[in-house]
C-alpha positions in Angstrom: 103.9 197.2 74.8 100.9 195.8 73.0 101.7 193.8 69.9 98.3 194.2 68.4 98.8 197.4 66.4 96.7 198.7 63.6 99.4 198.2 61.0 100.4 194.7 62.1 99.6 192.1 59.5 99.9 188.3 60.4 100.2 185.9 57.5 100.3 182.2 57.9 102.0 180.2 55.2 102.6 176.4 54.8 106.4 176.2 55.4 109.7 178.0 55.3 109.9 177.8 51.5 106.6 179.5 51.1 107.7 182.2 53.6 110.9 182.8 51.6 109.0 183.1 48.4 106.5 185.5 49.8 109.2 187.6 51.6 111.1 187.8 48.3 108.0 189.1 46.5 107.3 191.7 49.2 110.9 192.9 49.2 111.0 193.3 45.4 107.7 195.1 45.4 108.9 197.5 48.1 112.1 198.1 46.2 110.3 198.9 42.9 108.0 201.3 44.7 110.8 203.0 46.7 113.0 203.5 43.6 110.1 204.9 41.6 109.2 207.3 44.4 112.6 208.3 45.8 115.3 206.8 43.5 116.7 204.5 46.3 115.7 201.4 48.3 117.2 201.1 51.7 117.0 197.6 53.1 118.2 196.2 56.5 119.2 192.6 56.3 118.8 189.9 59.0 120.7 186.7 59.9 119.3 183.3 60.2 118.2 180.3 58.1 115.0 181.7 56.7 116.5 185.0 55.6 119.2 183.0 54.0 116.6 181.3 51.9 115.2 184.7 50.9 118.7 185.8 49.8 119.0 182.8 47.6 115.8 183.7 46.0 117.0 187.3 45.5 120.2 186.0 43.9 118.0 184.7 41.0 115.7 187.8 40.8 115.8 190.7 38.5 115.7 194.2 40.0 117.2 197.7 39.6 120.2 196.7 41.8 122.1 200.0 41.2 119.5 201.8 43.4 119.6 199.4 46.4 121.4 200.3 49.6 122.0 197.4 52.1 122.5 197.6 55.9 122.6 195.0 58.6 120.4 194.7 61.7 123.1 193.0 63.7 126.5 191.3 63.6 128.6 189.0 65.7 131.9 190.4 66.9 134.1 188.0 64.9 137.1 188.6 62.6 136.4 190.1 59.2 135.5 187.4 56.8 134.6 184.9 59.5 132.0 182.4 58.1 129.7 182.9 61.1 129.1 186.6 60.4 125.8 187.6 59.0 127.5 189.7 56.3 129.3 186.6 55.2 126.1 184.5 55.0 124.5 187.2 52.9 127.7 187.3 50.7 127.6 183.6 50.1 123.8 183.4 49.5 123.3 186.5 47.4 125.8 189.4 47.3 128.7 187.5 45.7 126.7 187.2 42.5 124.5 190.3 42.8 125.1 193.4 40.7 124.7 195.7 43.7 127.6 198.2 43.7 130.1 197.4 46.5 129.8 200.8 48.0 126.1 200.3 48.4 126.7 197.4 50.9 127.3 198.6 54.4 128.5 195.9 56.8 128.9 196.4 60.5 132.7 196.7 61.3 132.2 194.2 64.2 135.8 193.1 64.1 136.6 196.4 65.9 134.8 195.2 69.0 131.3 195.9 70.1 131.7 199.5 71.5 133.9 200.9 68.6 131.9 199.1 65.9 128.6 200.5 67.3 130.0 204.0 67.4 131.1 203.7 63.7 127.9 202.2 62.5 125.7 204.7 64.3 127.3 207.4 62.1 126.2 205.5 59.0 122.7 204.7 60.3 122.1 208.3 61.2 122.5 209.2 57.5 120.4 206.3 56.2 117.2 206.5 58.1 114.3 206.2 57.6 114.8 202.8 56.0 112.3 201.5 53.4 112.2 198.0 54.8 113.7 196.1 57.8 114.0 192.3 57.6 113.9 190.5 61.0 113.8 187.1 62.4 112.7 186.1 65.9 114.1 183.6 68.4 112.3 181.2 70.7 112.8 183.7 73.6 111.4 186.6 71.6 114.7 188.2 70.7 115.2 189.9 67.4 118.4 191.1 65.8 120.8 190.9 68.8 118.3 192.5 71.2 117.7 189.9 74.0 115.1 189.7 76.8 116.3 191.2 80.1 119.0 193.3 78.4 118.7 197.1 79.0 119.9 199.6 76.5 120.0 203.4 76.5 116.8 204.5 74.6 118.6 207.2 72.7 121.1 204.9 71.0 120.9 204.2 67.3 123.2 201.2 67.6 123.8 199.0 70.6 127.1 197.5 71.8 125.8 194.1 73.1 127.7 192.5 75.9 127.1 189.1 77.5 124.7 187.9 74.8 123.1 184.6 75.9 124.1 183.1 72.5 127.7 182.9 71.4 129.6 185.0 70.7 128.9 187.2 73.7 129.9 190.4 72.0 127.6 191.7 69.2 126.4 194.8 67.6 122.7 195.5 67.0 120.6 198.3 65.6 118.5 199.6 68.4 114.7 199.3 68.8 114.4 202.9 67.6 116.5 202.4 64.5 114.8 199.1 63.6 111.4 200.8 64.0 112.4 203.8 61.9 111.3 202.1 58.6 108.4 202.4 56.4 107.9 198.6 56.5 109.1 195.9 58.8 109.0 192.2 57.6 109.4 189.5 60.3 110.0 185.9 59.3 109.1 183.2 61.9 109.4 179.5 61.4 109.4 176.4 63.5 107.3 174.9 66.4 109.8 176.3 68.9 108.6 179.8 68.2 105.0 179.2 69.4 105.6 180.4 72.9 107.0 183.7 71.7 104.2 184.2 69.2 101.7 183.7 72.0 103.5 186.1 74.2 103.5 188.6 71.4 99.8 188.3 70.9 99.2 188.8 74.6 101.3 192.0 74.5 104.3 190.7 76.6 107.3 193.0 76.9 109.8 191.2 74.6 112.3 192.7 72.2 110.2 191.8 69.1 107.1 193.4 70.6 109.0 196.7 70.9 109.5 197.0 67.2 107.1 198.9 65.1 106.9 200.4 61.6 105.9 203.8 60.1 103.5 202.2 57.7 103.2 198.4 58.0 104.7 195.5 59.9 104.1 192.1 58.3 104.8 188.9 60.2 105.1 185.8 58.0 104.7 182.5 60.0 104.7 178.9 58.9 102.0 176.6 60.3 104.4 175.1 62.8 105.2 178.5 64.4 101.6 179.9 64.3 99.8 179.9 67.6 96.4 178.2 67.6 94.7 181.5 68.1 96.2 182.8 64.9 95.3 179.7 63.0 91.6 180.0 63.5 
């Protein structure tokens, strides 16, 4: 699938701090617009170091938190409360001090195992779409959420039960390509020199998990100068 879509916006920023600042501004802007138009802002959260910086920025921001609904793009199948879960990272960085109502936060019940958790979360996701914004990262191999190169998933699924992931733990739960793409906006955060190969592949239209994601209105990719391919930097 070609990565060069009409609604794909590449933005190169100086470093991860600048990306976190810009991402925070875009999220808050999208939230204000969604709440004004529809009375709710549905955001899908990502794991990773750069999203964590974004969450720390959000912890100090002012917003109409009562109208936010939060979901997760993927989760590791670990016990509830495990420090390596994406939901726990978001809790530490932001949600523990946020004024978002507890029943507006929708973690993936990954402690139930990949298959059962995916079935449960699909029921929630079916009621939540379309999202207003999906936040994603990207790995050096072009994976996003817990969708990995070379892994096939039934196209009709809303949520995938991931088995044999190349990164530990092997069992994970991930929103599908279709679910991640069913959003008005998608915001991808990419940092580090190690991501250059995947960015180049994306630009060339290679079939990677990240290149299969789209958005209804706009997909924005925020890169630091270390991650940006030379072709993008011109």
